[in-house]
C-alpha positions, -999 to +999 in steps of 0.1 A: +099-353+699+065-366+690+061-377+654+035-357+634+023-352+599+008-317+601+014-283+617-015-270+638-022-239+658-021-239+696-059-240+700-065-261+669-078-296+674-059-326+659-072-337+626-090-371+630-073-385+599-039-379+614-050-392+647-062-425+632-029-430+614-008-422+645-029-445+667-024-474+642+014-466+642+016-466+680-004-498+683+017-517+658+051-501+664+066-533+679+058-551+646+073-525+623+109-536+627+124-567+610+120-596+611+084-590+599+055-613+608+039-626+576+007-641+591-027-639+574-044-606+585-081-598+589-095-569+569-092-546+599-057-557+607-046-552+571-061-517+571-044-508+604-010-521+592-013-500+560-021-469+581+009-477+604+033-481+575+021-449+559+026-429+591+060-444+595+071-437+559+059-401+561+072-393+595+104-413+597+124-406+565+154-425+579+133-457+582+112-453+550+131-480+532+124-504+560+087-496+560+084-498+522+100-533+522+075-543+549+047-531+527+060-551+497+061-582+519+025-580+532+006-564+503-024-585+490-044-560+470-020-546+445-014-516+469-050-504+463-058-496+499-024-480+504-027-456+475-063-448+485-051-438+519-023-417+504-049-399+482-070-391+513-040-376+530-031-355+500-067-343+494-075-334+530-042-327+547-016-315+521-018-278+529-010-285+566+016-312+561+051-304+574+077-300+547+095-333+555+062-352+551+056-335+517+091-347+506+082-382+517+049-381+498+068-375+466+092-403+475+065-428+482+046-418+450+077-427+431+078-460+449+041-467+440+049-458+403+079-482+403+057-511+414+027-500+392+005-499+422-033-499+416-043-462+419-009-447+413-025-425+386-051-412+411-023-404+435-005-384+408-037-365+400-042-357+437-008-342+439-013-322+406-044-307+421-024-293+450-004-271+426-021-238+431-024-214+401-010-179+407+010-191+437+047-185+432+058-194+467+088-217+470+067-246+483+042-244+455+070-242+428+088-271+445+057-293+441+053-283+405+090-290+398+088-324+415+057-334+395+070-324+361+103-342+369+083-373+379+064-372+345+096-368+325+116-395+344+088-421+339+077-412+304+078-446+288+062-464+318+033-439+320+028-440+282+025-478+283+005-482+315-016-451+321-013-428+290-042-406+301-022-394+332+001-378+307-029-359+293-037-347+328-001-336+333-002-318+299-034-299+309-019-288+342+015-278+329+002-259+299-020-239+322+008-233+347+033-222+320+011-192+312+014-181+348+051-189+351+061-169+320+044-139+336+067-136+366+102-122+369+131-146+360+150-164+388+169-197+387+141-218+402+113-205+379+136-206+349+145-243+354+109-251+360+097-234+328+123-253+308+111-287+322+075-278+316+082-268+280+102-300+274+074-321+287+045-304+270+063-300+236+074-336+236+039-349+243+024-326+217+049-336+191+051-373+198+016-382+210-008-357+195-036-382+191-034-387+228-034-349+234-065-345+212-085-364+238-084-332+260-107-316+235-113-279+227-097-266+259-064-278+246-066-249+221-077-225+247-046-233+268-022-232+238-033-198+227-019-183+259+015-197+250+019-185+214+047-160+225+069-189+235+091-200+205+084-238+209+047-232+210+047-207+182+062-235+161+034-258+172+008-232+163+023-228+129+020-265+122-015-267+136-027-240+112-005-247+082+007-282+083-015-304+106+000-336+089+032-328+108+016-343+139+013-378+123-024-384+132-044-401+105-074-381+096-063-349+114-066-322+088-078-291+105-080-273+139-118-274+138-117-312+145-104-303+180-130-275+184-158-300+180-145-322+208-159-313+242-134-313+270-143-340+297-153-323+330-126-342+349-100-319+334-115-288+351-111-304+385-073-304+379-071-267+384-091-263+416-078-277+449-101-302+468-107-275+494-117-250+468-140-275+452-157-282+485-163-245+493-176-237+458-200-266+459-212-255+493-218-220+480-239-234+451-259-259+470-265-246+505-263-208+505-294-188+498-294-159+474-291-127+495-271-144+522-240-150+502-218-120+510-201-133+541-193-166+523-179-147+493-158-126+517-144-158+533-138-174+499-120-143+486-098-140+517-090-177+517-082-182+480-079-148+463-060-128+488-024-135+475-010-112+448-013-130+415-041-152+426-066-135+402-054-158+374-073-188+390-106-170+384-105-184+348-101-219+362-129-214+387-153-202+360-145-232+337-150-255+367-184-239+376-197-240+340-185-275+331-182-295+363-208-281+387-243-290+374-268-287+403-297-311+403-333-298+398-339-302+436-310-278+443-318-253+415-345-235+435-351-198+432-337-191+467-304-210+463-274-190+450-272-198+413-240-203+393-245-172+372-246-150+403-213-164+416-197-159+382-210-124+381-193-117+414-160-132+402-162-111+370-168-079+388-140-088+412-114-087+384-091-057+382-067-069+355-080-065+319-063-097+307-078-117+335-112-103+327-108-113+290-097-148+299-126-152+324-151-141+297-136-165+272-138-193+298-175-184+303-183-184+266-159-210+253-184-238+248-207-214+230-182-210+202-184-246+191-216-258+206-232-289+192-265-299+206-258-336+200-226-337+221-225-306+243-244-300+276-267-270+278-256-266+315-222-255+302-237-225+284-265-217+308-246-194+332-236-169+306-271-162+292-286-161+327-259-136+339-266-114+309-304-115+313-306-112+350-282-083+351-308-061+333-315-034+344-296-030+377-263-043+365-266-034+329-228-029+325-223-066+331-247-073+303-231-048+280-195-060+286-205-097+281-226-091+250-199-069+235-172-096+242-194-123+227-198-103+195-161-095+192-152-132+197-176-144+170-160-120+145-123-124+156-116-156+176-107-176+144-113-156+113-105-185+090-132-205+108-156-178+115-186-197+101-179-225+126-179-201+155-210-182+143-229-215+139-218-227+173-230-195+191-263-196+171-268-232+180-262-225+217-287-196+216-313-219+199-308-246+225-311-222+254-344-210+241-356-245+231-347-259+265-365-231+283-334-216+300-346-183+285-380-181+269-369-154+244-339-134+233-360-102+230-348-091+264-314-085+247-324-075+212-349-049+224-332-035+255-327+003+251-299+002+276-277-018+252-259+001+224-279+000+191-249-013+172-246-043+196-283-050+195-281-049+157-251-073+157-268-096+181-299-095+161-279-108+131-268-138+152-305-144+161-313-144+124-285-169+117-300-190+145-334-188+129-320-197+095-302-227+108-329-241+130-360-225+115-372-217+150-395-188+156-384-167+185-412-157+208-416-124+226-418-135+263-388-128+284-373-149+312-360-180+325-356-213+340-384-208+365-363-180+381-374-143+377-347-116+382-342-112+420-347-078+437-316-056+434-308-058+471-304-096+468-281-094+438-259-065+451-235-087+471-230-110+441-224-083+415-210-056+437-177-040+429-158-053+459-123-065+450-114-099+465-081-086+478-098-057+496-125-076+515-129-072+553-146-095+577-165-069+597 
């Protein structure tokens, strides 16, 4: 039986990456058995031998120990090329890999960690990104279980050598815990939840200074776990006894609010394939031609029951990690706000809608013009403004949510939130994203009580920044598109009910 890495359909062409690894293996097969030749290799020969050994390790579990010893004998670059090749396989082939190859991937990752190979952290991140939110299939839960076990088993080593990889793991497992606690109990999911809780709580309790580097999104993730006893205790200490975490100078939750989360964290919750498709949507698809691409995206990534929960991760990714250049941000290219509007109107579960809106506005709440990026807050204002008048319900629901959050997100620190939102609004006007807020304060289609409350926020903005708000209305050299262009972005079609006709 021919050795292979991936499963493919009858009429599906072989993946060129797999072909290149197999060809190297077949070419060098006579040299892969001991005694090994330890002659000096050219760059091309070294690359081919690494490919051959990877293919052998992944496709021949019974000979993996032999191949890894061969690798140890010939390595000259700290395993840098080897781990880079593994990352490429994970990023581009993981979903099609046969199960035995996936098992070998975890095995060789442990081997790379044992020898502290250059790039072992990138390999671990690549595997973390393949854990799909909202997917409770056995294969996905298996990968999650293997990864959290890997983190726990190598705690001291990771803390000493690459402590930031522990942060990446914390971000991922906090996010996944919210999903895993929402599904019926079974032995596999229960064991996984226990391990995730142990890892996350230990890191939060023992290395909180490290955890703080995640920034404000750490708090966003923790708030979804307050019903879990171990995290309820953490919340109690965060609010009432911050000294319990042993971090000099940490006195209040607001210190974390003011730290922007690095964009690399948002990549952790979208797969490489999803990242590629989203970036294609936002850089190559013209406004008005997006419907068939959205149908494909929904069918591919949002068609499984429970997959709605990843919409929150997608929105954070779009807001904070996808910042198109000025060349791409042309009036005819599908803008970020339109994609987010489509995702918002695709939600059918109220708690997912609430989380998506919070993800959209989260940087508004603590915005600091000196450290935050206006591109993170741009999509929300453009979505509210451009939904008037044809999709006024979108504007209403977003504005109402923003006003509720200002008053209720953190009552003890309401002034911080109010100041953050007013600063965001001021920056959006000052930077020309919108030329005025009158389009919201004077719109008769918005409830008077909401216009009045929003007007008070504008007054706070004026008081803080002493900026006179003009009366002109729109945007970022982009006028509201005709309704027929916007309809397929803000239509009511549910992603699980799309058709390809």
